Steps between C-alpha positions, in 0.01 A plus 500: 500500500194712541408743227201649672127524437230742402123521558343754269140499628398761237563254218310213667136409462278475804554130560881536472505792745300308757733192481814712520367696798398189680814300435761777529332743730579785264266790512659711222728442200851398593829481305799336654691411182883477540619593155863449597420141593326447159817623321720274709270203425511570120877531510522162673275345230717646224815347649361147459 
């Protein structure tokens, strides 16, 4: 199950921004969080 990811370059320091840009290829902040998947994941945890 994938719940997504986010790169918030505005909240990163210079070194973190350089690393994220080099590794991910991101050139701007990205948010791909799947909130429905997070809710399903939590519901599965609560069942156990």
